[in-house]
GUDREN-665564 format. One record per atom (N, C-alpha, C): residue in three letters; x, y, z negated. Coordinates in steps of 0.2 Angstrom, whole numbers, plus 2048, in hexadecimal, padded with zeros to 3 digits. Atoms other than C-alpha are relative to their C-alpha. Layout:
<kelums>
<kelum><resn>ALA</resn><east>X</east><north>Y</north><up>Z</up></kelum>
...
</kelums>
This chain:
<kelums>
<kelum><resn>UNK</resn><east>804</east><north>7FA</north><up>800</up></kelum>
<kelum><resn>UNK</resn><east>800</east><north>800</north><up>800</up></kelum>
<kelum><resn>UNK</resn><east>804</east><north>806</north><up>800</up></kelum>
<kelum><resn>UNK</resn><east>7FC</east><north>7FA</north><up>800</up></kelum>
<kelum><resn>UNK</resn><east>806</east><north>811</north><up>804</up></kelum>
<kelum><resn>UNK</resn><east>7FD</east><north>805</north><up>7FA</up></kelum>
<kelum><resn>UNK</resn><east>802</east><north>7FB</north><up>805</up></kelum>
<kelum><resn>UNK</resn><east>805</east><north>820</north><up>7F8</up></kelum>
<kelum><resn>UNK</resn><east>7F9</east><north>803</north><up>801</up></kelum>
<kelum><resn>UNK</resn><east>806</east><north>7FD</north><up>7FF</up></kelum>
<kelum><resn>UNK</resn><east>7F6</east><north>828</north><up>800</up></kelum>
<kelum><resn>UNK</resn><east>7FA</east><north>7FC</north><up>7FE</up></kelum>
<kelum><resn>UNK</resn><east>805</east><north>804</north><up>802</up></kelum>
<kelum><resn>UNK</resn><east>7EB</east><north>819</north><up>7FE</up></kelum>
<kelum><resn>UNK</resn><east>800</east><north>7FE</north><up>7F8</up></kelum>
<kelum><resn>UNK</resn><east>800</east><north>801</north><up>807</up></kelum>
<kelum><resn>UNK</resn><east>7F0</east><north>817</north><up>7EC</up></kelum>
<kelum><resn>UNK</resn><east>7FD</east><north>806</north><up>7FC</up></kelum>
<kelum><resn>UNK</resn><east>804</east><north>7FA</north><up>803</up></kelum>
<kelum><resn>UNK</resn><east>7EB</east><north>829</north><up>7E8</up></kelum>
<kelum><resn>UNK</resn><east>7F9</east><north>800</north><up>801</up></kelum>
<kelum><resn>UNK</resn><east>807</east><north>800</north><up>7FE</up></kelum>
<kelum><resn>UNK</resn><east>7DB</east><north>827</north><up>7F1</up></kelum>
<kelum><resn>UNK</resn><east>7FC</east><north>7FB</north><up>7FC</up></kelum>
<kelum><resn>UNK</resn><east>803</east><north>805</north><up>805</up></kelum>
<kelum><resn>UNK</resn><east>7D7</east><north>818</north><up>7E7</up></kelum>
<kelum><resn>UNK</resn><east>7FF</east><north>802</north><up>7F9</up></kelum>
<kelum><resn>UNK</resn><east>800</east><north>7FD</north><up>807</up></kelum>
<kelum><resn>UNK</resn><east>7DB</east><north>821</north><up>7D7</up></kelum>
<kelum><resn>UNK</resn><east>7FA</east><north>805</north><up>800</up></kelum>
<kelum><resn>UNK</resn><east>806</east><north>7FB</north><up>800</up></kelum>
<kelum><resn>UNK</resn><east>7CF</east><north>82F</north><up>7DC</up></kelum>
<kelum><resn>UNK</resn><east>7FA</east><north>7FD</north><up>801</up></kelum>
<kelum><resn>UNK</resn><east>807</east><north>803</north><up>800</up></kelum>
<kelum><resn>UNK</resn><east>7C1</east><north>824</north><up>7E1</up></kelum>
<kelum><resn>UNK</resn><east>7FE</east><north>7FC</north><up>7FA</up></kelum>
<kelum><resn>UNK</resn><east>802</east><north>804</north><up>807</up></kelum>
<kelum><resn>UNK</resn><east>7C2</east><north>819</north><up>7D1</up></kelum>
<kelum><resn>UNK</resn><east>7FE</east><north>806</north><up>7FB</up></kelum>
<kelum><resn>UNK</resn><east>801</east><north>7FB</north><up>805</up></kelum>
<kelum><resn>UNK</resn><east>7C3</east><north>829</north><up>7C7</up></kelum>
<kelum><resn>UNK</resn><east>7F9</east><north>804</north><up>801</up></kelum>
<kelum><resn>UNK</resn><east>806</east><north>7FD</north><up>7FE</up></kelum>
<kelum><resn>UNK</resn><east>7B4</east><north>831</north><up>7D0</up></kelum>
<kelum><resn>UNK</resn><east>7FA</east><north>7FB</north><up>7FE</up></kelum>
<kelum><resn>UNK</resn><east>806</east><north>805</north><up>802</up></kelum>
<kelum><resn>UNK</resn><east>7A9</east><north>821</north><up>7CE</up></kelum>
<kelum><resn>UNK</resn><east>800</east><north>7FF</north><up>7F8</up></kelum>
<kelum><resn>UNK</resn><east>800</east><north>800</north><up>808</up></kelum>
<kelum><resn>UNK</resn><east>7AE</east><north>820</north><up>7BB</up></kelum>
<kelum><resn>UNK</resn><east>7FD</east><north>806</north><up>7FD</up></kelum>
<kelum><resn>UNK</resn><east>803</east><north>7FA</north><up>802</up></kelum>
<kelum><resn>UNK</resn><east>7A9</east><north>832</north><up>7B9</up></kelum>
<kelum><resn>UNK</resn><east>7F9</east><north>800</north><up>801</up></kelum>
<kelum><resn>UNK</resn><east>807</east><north>800</north><up>7FE</up></kelum>
<kelum><resn>UNK</resn><east>798</east><north>82F</north><up>7C1</up></kelum>
<kelum><resn>UNK</resn><east>7FD</east><north>7FB</north><up>7FB</up></kelum>
<kelum><resn>UNK</resn><east>803</east><north>805</north><up>804</up></kelum>
<kelum><resn>UNK</resn><east>795</east><north>81F</north><up>7B7</up></kelum>
<kelum><resn>UNK</resn><east>800</east><north>803</north><up>7F8</up></kelum>
<kelum><resn>UNK</resn><east>801</east><north>7FD</north><up>807</up></kelum>
<kelum><resn>UNK</resn><east>799</east><north>828</north><up>7A6</up></kelum>
<kelum><resn>UNK</resn><east>7FB</east><north>806</north><up>800</up></kelum>
<kelum><resn>UNK</resn><east>805</east><north>7FB</north><up>800</up></kelum>
<kelum><resn>UNK</resn><east>78E</east><north>837</north><up>7AB</up></kelum>
<kelum><resn>UNK</resn><east>7F9</east><north>7FD</north><up>800</up></kelum>
<kelum><resn>UNK</resn><east>807</east><north>803</north><up>800</up></kelum>
<kelum><resn>UNK</resn><east>77F</east><north>82C</north><up>7AE</up></kelum>
<kelum><resn>UNK</resn><east>7FF</east><north>7FC</north><up>7F9</up></kelum>
<kelum><resn>UNK</resn><east>800</east><north>803</north><up>806</up></kelum>
<kelum><resn>UNK</resn><east>783</east><north>822</north><up>79E</up></kelum>
<kelum><resn>UNK</resn><east>7FF</east><north>806</north><up>7FB</up></kelum>
<kelum><resn>UNK</resn><east>801</east><north>7FA</north><up>805</up></kelum>
<kelum><resn>UNK</resn><east>784</east><north>833</north><up>794</up></kelum>
<kelum><resn>UNK</resn><east>7F9</east><north>802</north><up>801</up></kelum>
<kelum><resn>UNK</resn><east>806</east><north>7FD</north><up>7FF</up></kelum>
<kelum><resn>UNK</resn><east>774</east><north>839</north><up>79C</up></kelum>
<kelum><resn>UNK</resn><east>7FB</east><north>7FB</north><up>7FD</up></kelum>
<kelum><resn>UNK</resn><east>805</east><north>806</north><up>802</up></kelum>
<kelum><resn>UNK</resn><east>76B</east><north>828</north><up>798</up></kelum>
<kelum><resn>UNK</resn><east>800</east><north>800</north><up>7F8</up></kelum>
<kelum><resn>UNK</resn><east>800</east><north>800</north><up>807</up></kelum>
<kelum><resn>UNK</resn><east>771</east><north>829</north><up>786</up></kelum>
<kelum><resn>UNK</resn><east>7FD</east><north>806</north><up>7FD</up></kelum>
<kelum><resn>UNK</resn><east>804</east><north>7FA</north><up>802</up></kelum>
<kelum><resn>UNK</resn><east>76B</east><north>83B</north><up>784</up></kelum>
<kelum><resn>UNK</resn><east>7F9</east><north>7FF</north><up>800</up></kelum>
<kelum><resn>UNK</resn><east>807</east><north>801</north><up>800</up></kelum>
<kelum><resn>UNK</resn><east>75A</east><north>836</north><up>78A</up></kelum>
<kelum><resn>UNK</resn><east>7FD</east><north>7FB</north><up>7FB</up></kelum>
<kelum><resn>UNK</resn><east>802</east><north>805</north><up>805</up></kelum>
<kelum><resn>UNK</resn><east>759</east><north>827</north><up>77F</up></kelum>
<kelum><resn>UNK</resn><east>800</east><north>803</north><up>7F9</up></kelum>
<kelum><resn>UNK</resn><east>800</east><north>7FC</north><up>806</up></kelum>
<kelum><resn>UNK</resn><east>75E</east><north>832</north><up>770</up></kelum>
<kelum><resn>UNK</resn><east>7FA</east><north>805</north><up>7FF</up></kelum>
<kelum><resn>UNK</resn><east>806</east><north>7FB</north><up>800</up></kelum>
<kelum><resn>UNK</resn><east>751</east><north>83F</north><up>775</up></kelum>
<kelum><resn>UNK</resn><east>7FA</east><north>7FC</north><up>7FF</up></kelum>
<kelum><resn>UNK</resn><east>806</east><north>804</north><up>801</up></kelum>
<kelum><resn>UNK</resn><east>744</east><north>831</north><up>776</up></kelum>
<kelum><resn>UNK</resn><east>7FF</east><north>7FE</north><up>7F9</up></kelum>
<kelum><resn>UNK</resn><east>800</east><north>803</north><up>807</up></kelum>
<kelum><resn>UNK</resn><east>748</east><north>82A</north><up>765</up></kelum>
<kelum><resn>UNK</resn><east>7FF</east><north>805</north><up>7FB</up></kelum>
<kelum><resn>UNK</resn><east>800</east><north>7FB</north><up>805</up></kelum>
<kelum><resn>UNK</resn><east>747</east><north>83B</north><up>75C</up></kelum>
<kelum><resn>UNK</resn><east>7F9</east><north>7FF</north><up>7FC</up></kelum>
<kelum><resn>UNK</resn><east>806</east><north>800</north><up>804</up></kelum>
<kelum><resn>UNK</resn><east>73A</east><north>83A</north><up>74E</up></kelum>
<kelum><resn>UNK</resn><east>7FC</east><north>806</north><up>801</up></kelum>
<kelum><resn>UNK</resn><east>804</east><north>7FB</north><up>800</up></kelum>
<kelum><resn>UNK</resn><east>72B</east><north>844</north><up>74F</up></kelum>
<kelum><resn>UNK</resn><east>7FF</east><north>803</north><up>7F9</up></kelum>
<kelum><resn>UNK</resn><east>801</east><north>7FD</north><up>807</up></kelum>
<kelum><resn>UNK</resn><east>72A</east><north>851</north><up>741</up></kelum>
<kelum><resn>UNK</resn><east>7F9</east><north>800</north><up>7FE</up></kelum>
<kelum><resn>UNK</resn><east>806</east><north>800</north><up>803</up></kelum>
<kelum><resn>UNK</resn><east>71C</east><north>84E</north><up>736</up></kelum>
<kelum><resn>UNK</resn><east>800</east><north>802</north><up>7F8</up></kelum>
<kelum><resn>UNK</resn><east>800</east><north>7FE</north><up>807</up></kelum>
<kelum><resn>UNK</resn><east>717</east><north>854</north><up>724</up></kelum>
<kelum><resn>UNK</resn><east>802</east><north>7FA</north><up>7FC</up></kelum>
<kelum><resn>UNK</resn><east>7FE</east><north>806</north><up>805</up></kelum>
<kelum><resn>UNK</resn><east>719</east><north>842</north><up>71D</up></kelum>
<kelum><resn>UNK</resn><east>807</east><north>7FF</north><up>800</up></kelum>
<kelum><resn>UNK</resn><east>7F9</east><north>801</north><up>800</up></kelum>
<kelum><resn>UNK</resn><east>72B</east><north>841</north><up>722</up></kelum>
<kelum><resn>UNK</resn><east>804</east><north>805</north><up>7FD</up></kelum>
<kelum><resn>UNK</resn><east>7FC</east><north>7FB</north><up>803</up></kelum>
<kelum><resn>UNK</resn><east>730</east><north>851</north><up>71A</up></kelum>
<kelum><resn>UNK</resn><east>802</east><north>7FF</north><up>7F9</up></kelum>
<kelum><resn>UNK</resn><east>7FE</east><north>800</north><up>807</up></kelum>
<kelum><resn>UNK</resn><east>73A</east><north>852</north><up>70A</up></kelum>
<kelum><resn>UNK</resn><east>800</east><north>806</north><up>7FD</up></kelum>
<kelum><resn>UNK</resn><east>800</east><north>7FA</north><up>803</up></kelum>
<kelum><resn>UNK</resn><east>73C</east><north>85F</north><up>6FD</up></kelum>
<kelum><resn>UNK</resn><east>806</east><north>804</north><up>802</up></kelum>
<kelum><resn>UNK</resn><east>7FA</east><north>7FC</north><up>7FE</up></kelum>
<kelum><resn>UNK</resn><east>74D</east><north>864</north><up>704</up></kelum>
<kelum><resn>UNK</resn><east>7FD</east><north>804</north><up>807</up></kelum>
<kelum><resn>UNK</resn><east>803</east><north>7FD</north><up>7FA</up></kelum>
<kelum><resn>UNK</resn><east>744</east><north>867</north><up>715</up></kelum>
<kelum><resn>UNK</resn><east>7FC</east><north>806</north><up>7FF</up></kelum>
<kelum><resn>UNK</resn><east>805</east><north>7FA</north><up>802</up></kelum>
<kelum><resn>UNK</resn><east>737</east><north>873</north><up>70D</up></kelum>
<kelum><resn>UNK</resn><east>804</east><north>806</north><up>7FE</up></kelum>
<kelum><resn>UNK</resn><east>7FC</east><north>7FB</north><up>803</up></kelum>
<kelum><resn>UNK</resn><east>744</east><north>87D</north><up>704</up></kelum>
<kelum><resn>UNK</resn><east>806</east><north>803</north><up>805</up></kelum>
<kelum><resn>UNK</resn><east>7FB</east><north>7FF</north><up>7FB</up></kelum>
<kelum><resn>UNK</resn><east>750</east><north>87E</north><up>713</up></kelum>
<kelum><resn>UNK</resn><east>7FF</east><north>807</north><up>803</up></kelum>
<kelum><resn>UNK</resn><east>801</east><north>7FA</north><up>7FC</up></kelum>
<kelum><resn>UNK</resn><east>753</east><north>890</north><up>71A</up></kelum>
<kelum><resn>UNK</resn><east>806</east><north>801</north><up>804</up></kelum>
<kelum><resn>UNK</resn><east>7FA</east><north>7FF</north><up>7FC</up></kelum>
<kelum><resn>UNK</resn><east>75F</east><north>894</north><up>728</up></kelum>
<kelum><resn>UNK</resn><east>804</east><north>805</north><up>7FD</up></kelum>
<kelum><resn>UNK</resn><east>7FC</east><north>7FB</north><up>802</up></kelum>
<kelum><resn>UNK</resn><east>76E</east><north>89E</north><up>724</up></kelum>
<kelum><resn>UNK</resn><east>803</east><north>804</north><up>806</up></kelum>
<kelum><resn>UNK</resn><east>7FE</east><north>7FC</north><up>7FB</up></kelum>
<kelum><resn>UNK</resn><east>772</east><north>8AC</north><up>72F</up></kelum>
<kelum><resn>UNK</resn><east>806</east><north>805</north><up>7FE</up></kelum>
<kelum><resn>UNK</resn><east>7FB</east><north>7FC</north><up>802</up></kelum>
<kelum><resn>UNK</resn><east>782</east><north>8B6</north><up>72F</up></kelum>
<kelum><resn>UNK</resn><east>7FE</east><north>808</north><up>800</up></kelum>
<kelum><resn>UNK</resn><east>802</east><north>7F9</north><up>800</up></kelum>
<kelum><resn>UNK</resn><east>781</east><north>8C9</north><up>72B</up></kelum>
<kelum><resn>UNK</resn><east>805</east><north>803</north><up>804</up></kelum>
<kelum><resn>UNK</resn><east>7FC</east><north>7FD</north><up>7FB</up></kelum>
<kelum><resn>UNK</resn><east>788</east><north>8D4</north><up>738</up></kelum>
<kelum><resn>UNK</resn><east>803</east><north>807</north><up>7FC</up></kelum>
<kelum><resn>UNK</resn><east>7FD</east><north>7FA</north><up>803</up></kelum>
<kelum><resn>UNK</resn><east>795</east><north>8E1</north><up>731</up></kelum>
<kelum><resn>UNK</resn><east>802</east><north>805</north><up>805</up></kelum>
<kelum><resn>UNK</resn><east>7FD</east><north>7FB</north><up>7FC</up></kelum>
<kelum><resn>UNK</resn><east>798</east><north>8F1</north><up>73A</up></kelum>
<kelum><resn>UNK</resn><east>805</east><north>805</north><up>7FD</up></kelum>
<kelum><resn>UNK</resn><east>7FB</east><north>7FC</north><up>803</up></kelum>
<kelum><resn>UNK</resn><east>7A7</east><north>8FC</north><up>738</up></kelum>
<kelum><resn>UNK</resn><east>7FE</east><north>807</north><up>802</up></kelum>
<kelum><resn>UNK</resn><east>803</east><north>7F9</north><up>7FF</up></kelum>
<kelum><resn>UNK</resn><east>7A1</east><north>90E</north><up>736</up></kelum>
<kelum><resn>UNK</resn><east>806</east><north>805</north><up>800</up></kelum>
<kelum><resn>UNK</resn><east>7FB</east><north>7FB</north><up>800</up></kelum>
<kelum><resn>UNK</resn><east>7B2</east><north>916</north><up>733</up></kelum>
<kelum><resn>UNK</resn><east>805</east><north>7FF</north><up>805</up></kelum>
<kelum><resn>UNK</resn><east>7FB</east><north>801</north><up>7FA</up></kelum>
<kelum><resn>UNK</resn><east>7BC</east><north>918</north><up>743</up></kelum>
<kelum><resn>UNK</resn><east>805</east><north>806</north><up>800</up></kelum>
<kelum><resn>UNK</resn><east>7FB</east><north>7FA</north><up>800</up></kelum>
<kelum><resn>UNK</resn><east>7C7</east><north>927</north><up>73D</up></kelum>
<kelum><resn>UNK</resn><east>807</east><north>7FE</north><up>801</up></kelum>
<kelum><resn>UNK</resn><east>7F9</east><north>802</north><up>7FF</up></kelum>
<kelum><resn>UNK</resn><east>7D7</east><north>91D</north><up>73E</up></kelum>
<kelum><resn>UNK</resn><east>801</east><north>7F9</north><up>802</up></kelum>
<kelum><resn>UNK</resn><east>7FE</east><north>807</north><up>7FE</up></kelum>
<kelum><resn>UNK</resn><east>7DE</east><north>90D</north><up>745</up></kelum>
<kelum><resn>UNK</resn><east>804</east><north>7FD</north><up>7FB</up></kelum>
<kelum><resn>UNK</resn><east>7FB</east><north>804</north><up>804</up></kelum>
<kelum><resn>UNK</resn><east>7E8</east><north>900</north><up>73C</up></kelum>
<kelum><resn>UNK</resn><east>807</east><north>803</north><up>801</up></kelum>
<kelum><resn>UNK</resn><east>7F9</east><north>7FE</north><up>7FF</up></kelum>
<kelum><resn>UNK</resn><east>7F8</east><north>906</north><up>745</up></kelum>
<kelum><resn>UNK</resn><east>801</east><north>807</north><up>7FD</up></kelum>
<kelum><resn>UNK</resn><east>7FF</east><north>7F9</north><up>802</up></kelum>
<kelum><resn>UNK</resn><east>7F5</east><north>918</north><up>740</up></kelum>
<kelum><resn>UNK</resn><east>801</east><north>800</north><up>7F8</up></kelum>
<kelum><resn>UNK</resn><east>800</east><north>801</north><up>807</up></kelum>
<kelum><resn>UNK</resn><east>7F3</east><north>912</north><up>72E</up></kelum>
<kelum><resn>UNK</resn><east>807</east><north>7FE</north><up>7FE</up></kelum>
<kelum><resn>UNK</resn><east>7F9</east><north>802</north><up>801</up></kelum>
<kelum><resn>UNK</resn><east>804</east><north>909</north><up>72F</up></kelum>
<kelum><resn>UNK</resn><east>805</east><north>805</north><up>801</up></kelum>
<kelum><resn>UNK</resn><east>7FB</east><north>7FA</north><up>7FF</up></kelum>
<kelum><resn>UNK</resn><east>80D</east><north>918</north><up>736</up></kelum>
<kelum><resn>UNK</resn><east>7FF</east><north>805</north><up>7FB</up></kelum>
<kelum><resn>UNK</resn><east>800</east><north>7FB</north><up>805</up></kelum>
<kelum><resn>UNK</resn><east>806</east><north>924</north><up>72A</up></kelum>
<kelum><resn>UNK</resn><east>802</east><north>7FE</north><up>7F9</up></kelum>
<kelum><resn>UNK</resn><east>7FE</east><north>802</north><up>806</up></kelum>
<kelum><resn>UNK</resn><east>80B</east><north>919</north><up>71B</up></kelum>
<kelum><resn>UNK</resn><east>807</east><north>801</north><up>7FE</up></kelum>
</kelums>
């Protein structure tokens, strides 16, 4: 076998393996989505009822009088 046919075989096998893995991942995703439990009031626990999402608080800088470099120079 010459070098070109070896490389073309490698590319072909890699492409087929990628497609097979893509289909397998999509199938696993669909199976997982299908198996999700339906939320009902009977399945909730006390932790679920008291859970509140945590959001980060945005901090804004209001003092733009000097930069960090100016502070170092003036020190």
